[in-house]
Structures are given as C-alpha cells and as structure tokens.
N, C-alpha and C positions, 0 to 999 in steps of 0.2 A: 841223180838221186844221191843223197847223202845217207850214210848209215853209221851206227855206233859200233856194230860188230856184225858178223855173219848171222843172218836170220834175226837180227835185233830190230831196233827202231829204224824206220826208213822215212826219209823226207823227200818229197818231189817239189821242185821249184823251177822257175824260169829266170834267166838273166841275159843281158846283152854282153856280159864280160865274165865268162865261166872261170878263167883262172883266178881273177880277183875275188869272185864270190865264193869259190871253193876254199880259197885261202881264209877269207873272213869266217866261214863256217868252221874250218879246221882249228882256228885260233880262238873260237868262242866269242867272236866280236859282234855277232848278230844275235840280238835278243830274240827269244821265242823258242819254238819247238826244237830246233837243232841244238841250241845251247842247253836247254833244259834236259834233253835226252842224250847229249854228248855225241851227236851225229857229226863226226869229224872226218869221215872217209868218203871220198867221191867214188862211188861204186858203179855208176852207170850214167851215161849221158848220150844225147843225140843232138846234132846240130840241125838248124832250120834256116831257110833262106830269109824268112821275114819274122819279125816279132809276133805278128798276128798268127802265123802258123805255129810258132813255138807256144804261144799262149793257148791255142786250141788244143795242142797235144798235151800240154800240162793239165788242162781241165779233164781231158780224156783219161790220163793216167791217174789223177787224183780221184776221179769218179769210179775207177775200177777197184777191184778187190785187192786186199793185201797179197793174195795168192798170185794175181796177175803181175803185181809189182815185183814180187820175188822171182817170178818166171822171166821177166825182162832182164833182171840182174843176172840170174843164173845162166841165161842163154849166151850172154856176151862176156861174163866175168864169173865163172863158176867158183873161183877161189875167193871172191869178194876182195880182191886186191885193190888198194887205194890207187885210183887212176889219175890222181893229181899230176904226178910227174909226166904222164903221157901227154899232157897239154902243151909241153914245151919241146 
C-alpha cells in the first residue's frame, strides 16, 4: 500500500515488480489515484507465490474498509515509515 502521509490517502495495488512500481509511484510517474493524491510512500506490502494469489488478496484488501487497511499498516509499520529501502 502506498500513502501520502500517516492516516492520509491510501492506495492498494498489485504488481510483479514491487521495487519498480513503488519507485514509479514515489516519482509520480503513474497517472491516477497515487499521483493525484501524492501517495509516494510504500507503507505496507506482502509477497505472494503466484499472481493469482496476489490479485485475490488485493481484491480482499480493496473490498475492506479504510479502518481495516489502516489496521494492516499499523500492525507492521506503526510509524508509517517508507519501506521502499527495505526492498533492497
């Protein structure tokens, strides 16, 4: 999930190349929600064995409430630190 600040706008998505996609969002290279709301910080992610599993999880997350999204972030990243550097 990408965010613009703690408890701010949050975006959930799926990708096969997380470092590349997080970079694209952080630099505002992807048109749409993340660019419009300035979601530049990778604040939560989880890895999956298959793209099918990742897409199913993305749908579950997007179908959940904002509160559930914030709970996922807070459980693993209570300070809302940008996790991009952790990918390397």
